[in-house]
DRENLUM-319284 format. One record per atom (N, C-alpha, C): chain; x, y, z. Coordinates in pm, 1 decimal, padded with zeros to 6 digits. Each point is the difference from the previous one (the first is absolute). Layout:
BEGIN
+-------+----------+----------+----------+
! chain !       c1 !       c2 !       c3 !
+-------+----------+----------+----------+
!     A !        X !        Y !        Z !
...
+-------+----------+----------+----------+
This chain:
BEGIN
+-------+----------+----------+----------+
! chain !       c1 !       c2 !       c3 !
+-------+----------+----------+----------+
!     A !  09604.2 !  11730.1 !  10959.0 !
!     A !  00016.8 ! -00073.2 ! -00125.0 !
!     A ! -00030.3 ! -00148.0 !  00022.9 !
!     A ! -00079.2 ! -00057.5 ! -00088.9 !
!     A ! -00031.4 ! -00141.7 !  00014.0 !
!     A !  00116.4 ! -00085.0 ! -00050.4 !
!     A !  00005.0 ! -00121.0 !  00051.5 !
!     A !  00105.0 ! -00092.7 ! -00042.4 !
!     A ! -00021.4 ! -00041.9 ! -00144.2 !
!     A !  00108.4 ! -00034.9 ! -00065.4 !
!     A ! -00005.6 ! -00058.4 ! -00133.2 !
!     A !  00070.5 ! -00134.1 !  00008.6 !
!     A ! -00063.1 ! -00101.3 ! -00054.7 !
!     A !  00057.7 ! -00133.0 ! -00003.9 !
!     A !  00025.8 ! -00037.2 ! -00145.0 !
!     A !  00117.1 ! -00052.4 ! -00026.4 !
!     A !  00042.6 ! -00036.5 ! -00134.9 !
!     A !  00004.9 ! -00151.7 ! -00012.3 !
!     A ! -00051.9 ! -00051.1 ! -00111.1 !
!     A !  00025.0 ! -00138.0 ! -00039.4 !
!     A !  00103.9 !  00010.0 ! -00110.8 !
!     A !  00111.8 ! -00066.5 !  00019.2 !
!     A !  00113.4 !  00013.2 ! -00090.6 !
!     A !  00036.4 ! -00137.0 ! -00057.1 !
!     A !  00014.0 ! -00005.6 ! -00132.2 !
!     A !  00050.3 ! -00121.5 ! -00064.4 !
!     A !  00152.3 !  00008.5 !  00003.6 !
!     A !  00060.0 ! -00097.2 !  00064.0 !
!     A !  00144.9 ! -00002.5 !  00018.0 !
!     A !  00065.1 ! -00049.3 ! -00129.0 !
!     A !  00099.1 !  00073.5 ! -00048.0 !
!     A !  00070.1 ! -00039.6 ! -00122.4 !
!     A !  00077.4 ! -00129.8 !  00024.1 !
!     A !  00024.6 ! -00072.0 ! -00108.1 !
!     A !  00076.1 ! -00125.6 !  00009.1 !
!     A !  00137.4 !  00024.2 !  00063.4 !
!     A !  00066.4 !  00105.6 ! -00043.7 !
!     A !  00132.9 !  00033.9 !  00052.4 !
!     A ! -00005.8 !  00029.9 !  00150.4 !
!     A ! -00097.1 !  00076.5 !  00042.2 !
!     A ! -00015.4 !  00034.8 !  00141.2 !
!     A ! -00036.9 ! -00124.3 !  00081.0 !
!     A ! -00082.6 ! -00085.9 ! -00056.8 !
!     A ! -00039.9 ! -00121.9 !  00069.3 !
!     A !  00121.3 ! -00089.8 !  00022.5 !
!     A !  00087.0 ! -00009.8 ! -00098.0 !
!     A !  00119.9 ! -00082.9 !  00013.7 !
!     A !  00091.9 !  00052.3 !  00110.4 !
!     A !  00010.5 !  00132.4 !  00010.2 !
!     A !  00092.5 !  00060.5 !  00096.3 !
!     A ! -00058.6 !  00018.7 !  00139.0 !
!     A ! -00124.4 !  00048.3 !  00008.7 !
!     A ! -00051.0 !  00049.7 !  00127.4 !
!     A ! -00126.5 ! -00065.8 !  00052.1 !
!     A ! -00089.6 ! -00039.0 ! -00089.1 !
!     A ! -00130.9 ! -00048.5 !  00043.8 !
!     A ! -00028.4 ! -00132.0 ! -00071.7 !
!     A !  00066.6 ! -00106.7 !  00038.5 !
!     A ! -00006.4 ! -00123.7 ! -00078.8 !
!     A ! -00134.7 ! -00070.5 ! -00001.5 !
!     A ! -00084.5 !  00021.6 !  00099.5 !
!     A ! -00121.6 ! -00079.6 !  00010.3 !
!     A ! -00126.9 !  00069.6 ! -00046.2 !
!     A !  00006.8 !  00126.1 ! -00035.4 !
!     A ! -00121.4 !  00073.5 ! -00032.3 !
!     A !  00006.4 !  00061.9 ! -00138.5 !
!     A ! -00106.6 ! -00020.5 ! -00076.3 !
!     A ! -00012.4 !  00068.1 ! -00128.8 !
!     A ! -00064.3 !  00136.2 !  00018.2 !
!     A ! -00081.5 !  00011.9 !  00106.4 !
!     A ! -00067.4 !  00125.6 !  00031.5 !
!     A !  00021.9 !  00030.2 !  00147.5 !
!     A !  00012.1 !  00128.5 !  00033.0 !
!     A !  00010.8 !  00042.5 !  00138.9 !
!     A ! -00094.6 !  00116.9 !  00024.0 !
!     A ! -00037.3 !  00017.3 !  00126.3 !
!     A ! -00080.9 !  00114.1 !  00042.1 !
!     A !  00089.3 !  00087.5 !  00086.3 !
!     A !  00003.4 !  00128.6 ! -00032.2 !
!     A !  00080.5 !  00093.8 !  00078.1 !
!     A ! -00081.0 !  00125.9 !  00028.8 !
!     A !  00018.6 !  00052.6 !  00118.7 !
!     A ! -00060.7 !  00127.2 !  00035.5 !
!     A !  00085.5 !  00111.1 ! -00059.8 !
!     A ! -00065.3 !  00105.1 ! -00049.3 !
!     A !  00072.7 !  00111.1 ! -00060.3 !
!     A !  00098.1 !  00061.0 !  00099.3 !
!     A !  00115.5 !  00035.2 ! -00051.2 !
!     A !  00099.6 !  00078.1 !  00073.7 !
!     A !  00071.0 !  00086.9 ! -00102.9 !
!     A !  00059.5 !  00105.3 !  00047.2 !
!     A !  00070.9 !  00090.2 ! -00091.0 !
!     A !  00104.8 ! -00078.8 ! -00079.1 !
!     A !  00002.4 !  00021.6 ! -00127.7 !
!     A !  00098.2 ! -00064.4 ! -00086.0 !
!     A ! -00039.0 ! -00138.0 ! -00049.3 !
!     A ! -00119.5 ! -00047.8 !  00036.6 !
!     A ! -00038.9 ! -00135.7 ! -00040.6 !
!     A ! -00006.9 ! -00013.8 ! -00152.0 !
!     A ! -00059.3 !  00097.5 ! -00067.8 !
!     A ! -00010.2 ! -00009.3 ! -00146.0 !
!     A !  00137.9 ! -00008.1 ! -00065.7 !
!     A !  00094.1 !  00075.9 !  00052.7 !
!     A !  00136.6 ! -00003.4 ! -00053.2 !
!     A !  00061.6 ! -00137.5 !  00021.4 !
!     A ! -00020.8 ! -00056.4 !  00117.4 !
!     A !  00052.9 ! -00133.0 !  00030.2 !
!     A ! -00060.1 ! -00104.5 ! -00093.0 !
!     A ! -00130.4 !  00009.0 ! -00021.8 !
!     A ! -00067.8 ! -00094.2 ! -00088.9 !
!     A !  00062.8 !  00006.4 ! -00139.5 !
!     A !  00018.7 !  00120.3 ! -00049.9 !
!     A !  00058.6 !  00019.3 ! -00132.8 !
!     A !  00144.3 ! -00050.3 ! -00005.9 !
!     A !  00078.7 !  00032.3 !  00100.8 !
!     A !  00141.6 ! -00040.6 !  00001.9 !
!     A !  00017.1 ! -00151.6 ! -00003.1 !
!     A ! -00088.4 ! -00072.0 !  00066.3 !
!     A !  00009.3 ! -00145.5 !  00004.3 !
!     A ! -00067.8 ! -00067.3 ! -00118.8 !
!     A ! -00064.8 !  00078.9 ! -00085.2 !
!     A ! -00066.0 ! -00056.1 ! -00116.2 !
!     A ! -00133.1 ! -00065.9 !  00031.3 !
!     A ! -00054.6 !  00030.5 !  00117.9 !
!     A ! -00129.2 ! -00054.9 !  00039.1 !
!     A ! -00112.6 !  00080.4 ! -00065.4 !
!     A ! -00123.5 ! -00046.3 !  00015.5 !
!     A ! -00114.7 !  00064.5 ! -00062.0 !
!     A ! -00111.1 !  00018.9 !  00101.9 !
!     A ! -00053.1 !  00120.4 !  00008.3 !
!     A ! -00114.5 !  00025.8 !  00086.4 !
!     A ! -00124.5 ! -00054.5 ! -00068.8 !
!     A ! -00073.1 ! -00085.9 !  00070.8 !
!     A ! -00121.2 ! -00060.4 ! -00053.2 !
!     A ! -00122.6 !  00075.5 !  00049.3 !
!     A !  00002.8 !  00042.8 !  00127.7 !
!     A ! -00115.6 !  00064.5 !  00060.4 !
!     A !  00046.1 !  00093.3 !  00110.9 !
!     A ! -00066.6 !  00114.0 !  00012.2 !
!     A !  00016.9 !  00090.8 !  00113.6 !
!     A ! -00138.9 !  00019.6 !  00058.6 !
!     A ! -00014.4 ! -00027.4 !  00128.8 !
!     A ! -00130.0 !  00008.1 !  00064.3 !
!     A !  00015.0 !  00052.4 !  00143.1 !
!     A ! -00102.5 !  00063.2 !  00054.4 !
!     A !  00005.8 !  00043.9 !  00139.1 !
!     A ! -00028.8 ! -00114.1 !  00097.7 !
!     A ! -00035.2 ! -00117.3 ! -00053.0 !
!     A ! -00040.4 ! -00112.4 !  00084.1 !
!     A !  00104.4 ! -00111.5 !  00000.4 !
!     A !  00051.8 ! -00029.2 !  00117.8 !
!     A !  00094.8 ! -00111.1 !  00012.4 !
!     A ! -00068.9 ! -00131.8 ! -00035.8 !
!     A ! -00126.2 ! -00014.0 !  00038.6 !
!     A ! -00073.4 ! -00122.9 ! -00026.9 !
!     A ! -00015.6 ! -00024.1 ! -00150.5 !
!     A ! -00030.3 !  00105.4 ! -00074.2 !
!     A ! -00012.1 ! -00014.1 ! -00145.8 !
!     A !  00134.9 ! -00036.5 ! -00060.3 !
!     A !  00105.5 !  00062.5 !  00047.4 !
!     A !  00134.4 ! -00031.3 ! -00050.0 !
!     A !  00034.6 ! -00146.5 !  00026.2 !
!     A ! -00026.3 ! -00046.7 !  00121.5 !
!     A !  00030.8 ! -00138.4 !  00035.6 !
!     A ! -00083.9 ! -00098.8 ! -00080.5 !
!     A ! -00128.1 !  00029.1 ! -00018.1 !
!     A ! -00084.9 ! -00092.0 ! -00075.9 !
!     A !  00039.1 ! -00000.8 ! -00147.5 !
!     A !  00041.3 !  00113.5 ! -00052.7 !
!     A !  00047.5 !  00005.9 ! -00139.0 !
!     A !  00126.1 ! -00082.8 ! -00015.9 !
!     A !  00092.7 !  00012.7 !  00093.4 !
!     A !  00124.0 ! -00079.0 ! -00002.7 !
!     A ! -00032.5 ! -00148.8 !  00002.4 !
!     A ! -00089.1 ! -00040.6 !  00088.6 !
!     A ! -00037.8 ! -00142.1 !  00007.9 !
!     A ! -00059.8 ! -00048.2 ! -00132.7 !
!     A ! -00086.4 !  00081.4 ! -00060.2 !
!     A ! -00062.4 ! -00037.6 ! -00127.4 !
!     A !  00104.7 ! -00012.3 ! -00111.0 !
!     A !  00093.7 !  00092.6 ! -00003.6 !
!     A !  00105.4 ! -00005.7 ! -00101.9 !
!     A !  00090.2 ! -00121.1 !  00021.6 !
!     A !  00034.8 ! -00028.4 !  00125.3 !
!     A !  00081.5 ! -00118.2 !  00030.4 !
!     A ! -00073.1 ! -00128.3 ! -00041.1 !
!     A ! -00130.2 ! -00005.6 !  00026.9 !
!     A ! -00080.0 ! -00116.6 ! -00037.4 !
!     A ! -00005.4 ! -00015.5 ! -00151.5 !
!     A ! -00014.6 !  00111.4 ! -00070.8 !
!     A ! -00002.7 ! -00004.4 ! -00146.1 !
!     A !  00132.4 ! -00054.8 ! -00053.9 !
!     A !  00112.6 !  00044.3 !  00056.3 !
!     A !  00130.7 ! -00050.3 ! -00042.0 !
!     A !  00012.5 ! -00148.4 !  00029.5 !
!     A ! -00047.9 ! -00041.3 !  00117.4 !
!     A !  00007.5 ! -00140.4 !  00038.5 !
!     A ! -00077.1 ! -00085.5 ! -00100.5 !
!     A ! -00119.2 !  00045.0 ! -00038.3 !
!     A ! -00080.6 ! -00075.2 ! -00095.8 !
!     A !  00065.7 ! -00005.1 ! -00137.1 !
!     A !  00064.3 !  00108.3 ! -00040.2 !
!     A !  00067.3 !  00003.4 ! -00129.3 !
!     A !  00119.9 ! -00093.9 ! -00001.4 !
!     A !  00060.1 ! -00019.7 !  00117.1 !
!     A !  00116.6 ! -00086.8 !  00009.6 !
!     A ! -00033.4 ! -00146.9 ! -00006.0 !
!     A ! -00126.4 ! -00033.5 !  00020.6 !
!     A ! -00040.3 ! -00141.6 ! -00000.8 !
!     A ! -00040.1 ! -00046.0 ! -00136.3 !
+-------+----------+----------+----------+
């Protein structure tokens, strides 16, 4: 089975409690990941077999947020 990499938009509530510095995170698939994402109110943005694509997507989304904040 090939790896699956997730780009996840972290919910405001989850960011306040657990991940204060990131609006988006990249995670490798593991059993129960979708349930965890749902429980924390996060949103799956992308699922890809490529870690590089996941990382570049995260960087692009972070840059877009940074530009919107200015």
